[in-house]
N, C-alpha and C positions, 0 to 999 in steps of 0.2 A: 694675546696669542698663547703665552705660557699657560694661562688659566684654562684656556680651551683644550690644549694638549693634555694637561693633567686630568681634566674631567673625562676626556676621551679614553685615556689610559685606564682610569678607574673603572669606566663602564666595560671596557674590554676584559679587564681582569675579573670583574664580577660575572660577566657572561661565561668566561672560561671555567670559573669555579662551579657555577650552576651546572654546566655541561658535564663536568667531571662527576659531580654528585649524582646527576641523573644516571650516568653510566654505571656508577657503583651500585645504585639502587636496582638497576636492571640485572645485575649479577646475583642479587639475593634470591632466596627461595620465593616461588610464586606466592602472591598475596592470597590468603584464604578469605573467601567471601562468607557472608552470613550463613548461607546454606551449607557450605563446606564444614564449618565448625559445628553446625547442628548435626551433621551426619556422623561426626567422629564418635560421640557417645553411643550412637546406634550400632556402629560397626563393632565397637568394643563389647557392647552388650550381646551382640549376635555371636561373637567368638566365644564369650564366656558361656552363653546358653548352649552352644553346640558342644563345648567340652563337657558340660554337665550332662547333656543328653547321652553322649557317648559313654561317660563314666557310669551313669545310672542304668543304662540299658545292658551293660556288660556284666554287672554284678548278679544278674539273674540268668544270663545266657549260659547254657550248658548245665543248669542245675535241675535237680529232681527232688520232689517233696511229697510227704504223706500227711494226711490230715490228723491233727491232734484234737481240736475242738472248734466249735462255733460259739461265739459269745454275742448274743443278740440283745443283751441288756442285763440288768441286775438279776432278774428272775429267770433268764433264759440262757442256759448253757447246754449245748448238745454235743455229745461225744460219740464217735463212731464205734460200732461193735468190733470192727477190725480196721485199723488205720491203713493197712496196705490195700484196702478196697477203694480208697479215695486218694488218688495220686495226681500230681501235675508235674510236667517236665517242660522246661523252656529251652527251645532251640536257638542257636546263634543266628539262624536264618529268619527269625521272626515267627517260626512255627511253634505251636504248643500242642502237646498231647495230654490227655487226661483219662483217668479211669474213675468213673463215678459209680461205685458199687458194681452192678452187673453189666454196665455198659462202658464202652470206650469211645473216646472222641478225639477229633483233630480240629484245630482252629489256628488262629493267629493271635499275636500279642505285640504291643508296642509301648515304649516309654517315651513320652514327648517332653519330659521335664523331670526335675528332681522328685523322686519318690512317687511319680505318677505312672499309672499303668491302665491300659484299656485292652479288653479282649474282643476279638472279632467273633462272628457267629461260630458256634461249635457244632460240627457234624457228629452226631451221636448214633450208635447202634440203638436198636429199639426193643431190647429185651425188657420184660416186666420184672422189676426188682421186688423182693419180698417186703411185706409190711414192716414198717419201722425204719426203712431205708431213708438215708438223707438224699437220695438221688434227685427227687423232684425239687426239693428246696435248692440244692446246689445248681441244678440246671436253670432254675428260675433266677437265681442270683448272679449267674455267670456274667451277664452284660451290665450288671450294676457295680462291678468292682471299679474303683477309681484311684486308689493309692495303695502303696505297699511300703513296708519297712522290714529290714532284717535286723533282729535284735537278739543277742545271746544265742546266735546260731539258728534261730527260728524265723520263719517267714510269716508276716502278718499281712493279709489282704483285707482292705477296708472297703465296705460298700458306701455308696453315696448317701447323703442325708443321714449319716449316723445310723445306717441300717444294720450294722453288725460287723464283726471281724472274724475272719477265718484264720486260725493259727495252724501252721504246718511245721513239721520237723524234717530234717534231711532224710532222703531215701537212702537205702543202702548204697554204698559206693559202687560205681560201675566196675571198679577194679576187681570186684568179686567174680566177674566173668572169668578172670584168669586164675582163680583159685581152685577151680574144679575141672575135672574131665567130664564132659556132658554126653550122656548116652541118649540117642534119639529113641523116643517111645511113641511118638505120634507125628504124622505128617499129613497135612490137608484133611484133618478130621478122622483119619484111619489109623488104628493102632499098628505099631510095628512089632512083628512076631519074631521071625527068624534072623533078621538083619542085626549085625553088630555095628551099625553106623554110630559114629560119635564125633565130637569136635572138641578141640582145646584152643585156648587163647593165650598169646604171649603179650602181656601189656607193654613190655619194654620195646619190642620190635614192631608192635601192632600187626602181628601176623597170626594166622590161625592154621591149624593142621588137624588131621583126623582121618576117618575112613567113611566112605559111602556105603560100605558093606562088602564090596568086592575090591574097590580101588582106593588107593591113598589119595587124599585131597589136601590142598594147601592154598594159601592166598593171603591177602591183606584185609584189614577191616578198619572202619572209622566209627567212633562213638561220639555222639553229641547229646548229652542228657540221656534220654531214653531212646534216642534215634540210633540206628545202626545200619551200616552199609558194608557188604562184603565185596571185595575188589579183586579182580584178576584171578579168579579161581582156576586152578589147574588140577589135573588128576592123571593117574596112571591109566593104562589102556588094557587091563586084563579083562578077559571075557567072564561074565557071570553065568554059571551053570544053573542057578536057581532063578526062575522067572520072578518069583516074589521079591527076592533080594535085589534083582535088577530093577524092578518097578520102584522099590523104595529108594534106591540110589538115584534113579532118574528124577524122581520127585524131590528128593533131598537137595540135589544140585540146583534145580529150578527154584526151590524155595529160598535158597541162599541168595540167589540173584534177585528175588522179589522182595526180600526183607527190608523193612523200613524202621521197625521199632522192636524193643525187647523189654522183658520184665523178669526179675528174679524174686521169687517168693518161696520160702520154706524149701530151699534146695531144689526148686523147680525153675527151669529157664523156659520162658515162652517167647517165641518169635512171631511178630505180626507183619502183615502186609496191609498198611493202613489200619482199619478197624478189625480186620479178619485175622484170627490166629491161624498160623499155617504150620508151626512146628512146636513140639514140646519135648524137652529134655529133662532127664533126672541127673542129679549129681551122682557120678559113678564112684563108688568106693573100691579102691584097689585091693 
């Protein structure tokens, strides 16, 4: 009888211990299956890749460059006659603008990995550039660019299959907008004669001010690479007695609203609506 009770007690204690152990196990973190563990490296890799993409896409965003040379091999080096005729600007919105000698273009760009870059189709104006221009070659190579690197302050764009490398240097800083008082000399292809229209930029406040010819104007502006937007333009309401001055002022204000891009070269400021040049200013000496 005693032996039976002892055996029964041992069995009950064993069952109790097993139950407690099972309860403790149920309180631990859920068991990861084989698939779960396989997913973990992928998740980490995806996070790292995303961070790299963000990092590498932003070191080009908002930058502008002009061509130094094209290196196509040991025996082939091409240098532009004027670096400012060959420029490229990267927008933070994935848009890219370019000047290729006598033509201007708008397209898209993206960076999907470290030092990788691809350009979308480039919409170009259709002027005939002079003999010796690098226009046709660059237009042909545009879709062949595959990688980039920024080294010693210069941008290098490499073509696929070791097709060559384009070297660029930084374009003049956009802060040069704020260094001058700009006098309007042309609007919508027509020269400005009697008007005293001008514009000035304040880089610290991101505000502009000036005159339309009759009335004072003011507002805000945003710059991203070579892209520009004029915001919330206001003006006084004085009547213009000169019809020509009135016409210039009206077109000036509309052009500010339409502006998308700008370029500064040799103390000349040019404003564009897409590929179309809509205003030209000269740096005004006091």
